[in-house]
Structure formats: C-alpha cells, structure tokens
C-alpha positions as MATLAB code, in Angstrom:
seq = 'MLILLLLLLLGAGICLFWVPRRVPGAAAVQHRFRPQLLGRTRRPPLLELAGDAQCLRELAALLRSGMLFEQAAQALLEVRSEPSPVLQALRNIQANYKLEGPAALGPERGQSSSVRRLMWCLQLCSRSGAPLAGVLEQLAQDLEADVAARQSFDAAMAGPRATTKLLTWLPVIGLGAGFLLGIDVLHTLAASPAAQLSVAGGALLWAANRIWCQRLLASTTARALS';
ca = [
       0.000    0.000    0.000;
       2.823    2.353    0.876;
       4.492    1.661   -2.478;
       1.254    2.488   -4.289;
       1.009    5.698   -2.301;
       4.550    6.677   -3.264;
       3.803    5.968   -6.918;
       0.722    8.167   -6.765;
       2.705   10.968   -5.152;
       5.383   10.618   -7.823;
       2.763   10.846  -10.556;
       1.283   13.915   -8.905;
       4.720   15.510   -8.789;
       5.134   14.912  -12.508;
       1.769   16.548  -13.148;
       2.981   19.593  -11.225;
       5.337   20.448  -14.058;
       3.203   19.090  -16.861;
       1.749   21.620  -19.307;
      -0.465   20.477  -22.201;
       1.296   20.830  -25.528;
      -1.613   20.400  -27.906;
      -4.688   22.531  -27.437;
      -6.940   23.374  -30.410;
      -6.063   26.859  -31.608;
      -3.087   27.220  -29.285;
      -0.464   26.684  -31.976;
      -1.423   29.858  -33.808;
      -1.342   31.853  -30.588;
       2.048   30.491  -29.597;
       3.438   31.322  -33.026;
       1.914   34.763  -32.903;
       3.545   35.673  -29.620;
       6.636   33.469  -29.772;
       9.918   35.297  -29.166;
      11.961   35.416  -32.363;
      15.701   34.747  -32.251;
      17.686   37.421  -34.063;
      21.375   36.869  -33.721;
      21.843   36.103  -30.028;
      19.326   38.550  -28.613;
      15.789   37.658  -27.568;
      13.092   40.125  -26.630;
       9.762   39.458  -24.938;
       7.100   38.847  -27.609;
       4.917   41.801  -26.605;
       7.897   44.167  -26.584;
       8.933   42.792  -29.958;
       5.452   43.276  -31.406;
       5.261   46.838  -30.075;
       8.667   47.559  -31.616;
       7.466   46.232  -34.970;
       4.449   48.530  -34.834;
       6.665   51.531  -34.077;
       8.991   50.660  -36.974;
       6.037   50.439  -39.351;
       4.706   53.813  -38.212;
       8.104   55.411  -38.785;
       8.377   53.764  -42.201;
       4.928   55.074  -43.132;
       5.914   58.580  -41.996;
       9.021   58.471  -44.197;
       6.898   57.366  -47.148;
       4.462   60.225  -46.555;
       7.394   62.640  -46.631;
       7.889   61.763  -50.299;
      10.560   59.064  -50.137;
      10.431   55.943  -52.250;
      10.114   52.656  -50.397;
      13.786   51.731  -50.874;
      14.895   55.153  -49.625;
      12.538   55.066  -46.654;
      13.662   51.572  -45.672;
      17.326   52.572  -45.894;
      16.732   55.700  -43.814;
      14.897   53.682  -41.171;
      17.629   51.043  -41.002;
      20.244   53.751  -40.506;
      18.604   54.974  -37.293;
      17.074   51.753  -35.936;
      19.423   48.884  -35.144;
      17.620   46.971  -32.382;
      16.666   43.331  -33.031;
      13.287   43.354  -34.739;
      11.617   40.972  -37.212;
      10.372   43.907  -39.298;
      13.805   45.526  -39.495;
      15.372   42.195  -40.413;
      12.731   41.725  -43.105;
      13.541   45.158  -44.536;
      17.225   44.219  -44.653;
      16.372   41.001  -46.473;
      14.154   42.854  -48.938;
      16.934   45.302  -49.733;
      19.391   42.461  -50.236;
      17.116   40.246  -52.343;
      14.852   42.607  -54.295;
      17.411   43.400  -56.988;
      17.998   39.690  -57.564;
      14.492   38.271  -57.183;
      12.306   41.235  -58.052;
       8.697   41.162  -56.745;
       9.184   37.547  -55.638;
      11.288   38.883  -52.764;
       8.126   40.432  -51.306;
       6.370   37.105  -50.761;
       5.759   35.754  -47.244;
       7.751   32.686  -46.262;
       7.285   29.901  -43.752;
       8.828   30.519  -40.361;
       8.346   34.272  -40.452;
       6.707   36.073  -37.568;
       3.125   37.254  -37.896;
       4.123   40.912  -38.262;
       6.600   40.109  -41.057;
       4.089   37.970  -42.975;
       1.514   40.733  -42.769;
       4.115   43.284  -43.897;
       4.921   41.121  -46.929;
       1.240   40.790  -47.770;
       0.857   44.578  -47.588;
       3.849   45.088  -49.884;
       2.476   42.561  -52.366;
      -0.980   44.137  -52.265;
       0.311   47.647  -52.871;
       2.694   46.454  -55.589;
      -0.140   44.780  -57.511;
      -2.969   47.235  -56.890;
      -1.134   50.546  -56.676;
      -2.659   51.358  -53.283;
      -0.748   53.954  -51.214;
       1.721   52.000  -49.092;
       1.927   54.575  -46.297;
      -1.742   54.258  -45.394;
      -1.637   50.466  -45.532;
       1.409   50.354  -43.242;
      -0.241   52.723  -40.784;
      -3.258   50.430  -40.627;
      -0.979   47.433  -40.096;
       0.815   49.255  -37.279;
      -2.546   50.053  -35.703;
      -3.537   46.382  -35.902;
      -0.278   45.297  -34.233;
      -0.790   47.847  -31.464;
      -4.313   46.513  -30.971;
      -2.847   42.998  -30.664;
      -0.442   44.214  -27.975;
      -3.216   45.992  -26.068;
      -5.455   42.916  -26.267;
      -2.711   40.642  -24.948;
      -1.903   43.034  -22.095;
      -5.578   43.252  -21.128;
      -5.914   39.480  -21.297;
      -2.824   38.930  -19.140;
      -4.219   41.347  -16.556;
      -7.582   39.558  -16.563;
      -5.937   36.139  -16.232;
      -3.619   37.137  -13.387;
      -6.239   36.150  -10.798;
      -7.022   32.684  -12.230;
      -3.318   31.921  -12.640;
      -2.630   32.915   -9.039;
      -5.530   30.732   -7.872;
      -4.144   27.790   -9.852;
      -0.746   28.174   -8.214;
      -2.350   28.423   -4.769;
      -4.371   25.238   -5.310;
      -1.242   23.500   -6.588;
       0.837   24.223   -3.504;
      -1.942   24.108   -0.901;
      -1.466   20.381   -0.043;
       2.262   20.931    0.442;
       1.522   23.898    2.680;
      -0.862   21.707    4.686;
       1.796   19.036    5.213;
       4.311   21.670    6.235;
       1.842   23.137    8.701;
       1.347   19.672   10.188;
       5.090   19.295   10.748;
       5.282   22.738   12.347;
       2.428   21.876   14.720;
       4.306   18.794   15.900;
       2.247   16.167   14.084;
       4.222   13.076   13.042;
       2.836   13.015    9.517;
       5.158   10.303    8.183;
       4.450    7.923   11.069;
       0.723    8.483   10.693;
       0.875    7.727    6.976;
       2.957    4.596    7.534;
       0.769    3.220   10.332;
      -2.751    4.172    9.280;
      -4.401    2.589    6.206;
      -7.130    5.224    6.400;
      -4.518    7.985    6.194;
      -2.888    6.260    3.240;
      -6.202    5.985    1.433;
      -6.936    9.642    2.164;
      -3.577   10.747    0.807;
      -3.962    8.523   -2.266;
      -7.396    9.948   -3.012;
      -6.162   13.470   -2.374;
      -3.199   12.948   -4.700;
      -5.500   11.759   -7.478;
      -7.827   14.721   -7.008;
      -4.842   17.074   -6.840;
      -3.424   15.704  -10.109;
      -6.834   15.917  -11.797;
      -7.223   19.523  -10.640;
      -3.744   20.369  -11.910;
      -4.424   18.914  -15.358;
      -7.895   20.452  -15.588;
      -6.681   23.939  -14.584;
      -3.794   23.861  -17.054;
      -6.044   22.746  -19.890;
      -8.644   25.351  -19.005;
      -6.078   28.168  -18.952;
      -4.499   27.013  -22.224;
      -7.860   26.657  -23.956;
      -9.024   30.072  -22.740;
      -5.788   31.676  -23.927;
      -6.079   30.055  -27.356;
      -9.693   31.130  -27.860;
      -9.174   34.669  -26.564;
      -6.076   35.444  -28.632;
      -6.725   33.479  -31.822;
];
C-alpha cells in the first residue's frame, strides 16, 4: 500500500510540471507571440510586437514625406538597429529585391506574424497601386491593438493563474503546517491505512485539478487570442 502511495505521489509531482502541448487553436497563438531569435538577442514577444508597430509607423511617416520605399527603408535602417523581425525583413528585402524582383516580397514559412503581414501589404500595394503609407499605418494600428489585447488578457488572467498556483501548492503547505504543529505526519501515513487511502485519493484529485486547470487556462488563452 505504501508503495502504491509513493507511486501516486510521484505521478502527482510529474503533473505539477506538466503543461499540455496540444490545445486546439493554441499553436497559432504560440506562433503569434513566440519570441523570435535574431542573432543572439531575444526580446519578450509583446515588446517585440510593439517595436514592430513603431517601426512600421516610422516607415509610413518616411513614405508620406515623399521618399520611395527603398529610400525610406534605408533611412529607417540607418537609425534603428535593435533586433526586430520587421527591421530584419527590410534588410532582407533590400538584399534580395534586386535579384528576385517582386518575388522577394512574398511571405515565407517561419516568419513572424508581423513580417508575414508586412509582406502581404507590400504585395498588395505592388499589384494594386494602393498607397503603401496608409496600408502600413493600418498594419501598425492592428499590431498595437494585438499588444493591447494581450496586455488586457494577461491582466484579466492574473487572478485565475494565481488561484491555480495556490491550489497546486496548498497540499504541500498543509503538510508543512502539520510538521510545524508537531504532528508526526510520516508515522501516521505509515501506520494508518485510512490515512494512506486519504492521501492517495487526495493525490489523485490534486493531479486531476492540476491537469484540468492547465487545460482550461491554455484553452481560454487560445480562444481569446486566436
């Protein structure tokens, strides 16, 4: 019986660090807010997205001043050197456009959401003749709305996440309180079948709660941000 109890506790401990990997709709959200590796520097995804929006606004302002796209991109790259998917995309466009022509403006797999949308905007304006400055300003506004939505969602989910952590550690806190009060918890568990059954049932319920809470949070995040 004691061995079974230890196995249940071990399984519960594994569940403590288990996070569901596959939730419907979560893959798109994770890709949307995944930190991109540029060189050796990583930035938080929200900070990166906000930086992309700022770069697009500055690029649109340069275009409205009368510059051509190539000139505006070069001017922006001369003053902005921080790691950014949009800035890296502009560097790639400058390097590849002369060789590949309009094909260099196509979105590719593995690009961040902001870069793919930038490429779509460039393709659209190249084919339709729409003013690029206005399209880029709208794209920047959309990215800023994404950042604001994620910040609001994180603030709203702070309470449920804190409750999940509290429920996760509450049994451990209870055992620690028992030790502090002078209760011989280990002897009681070893000598009492009723105590062993109680702990086994509690461990199963604890593991089920852990899995259910993690799935609920992941599913809510996927639906809210997709």
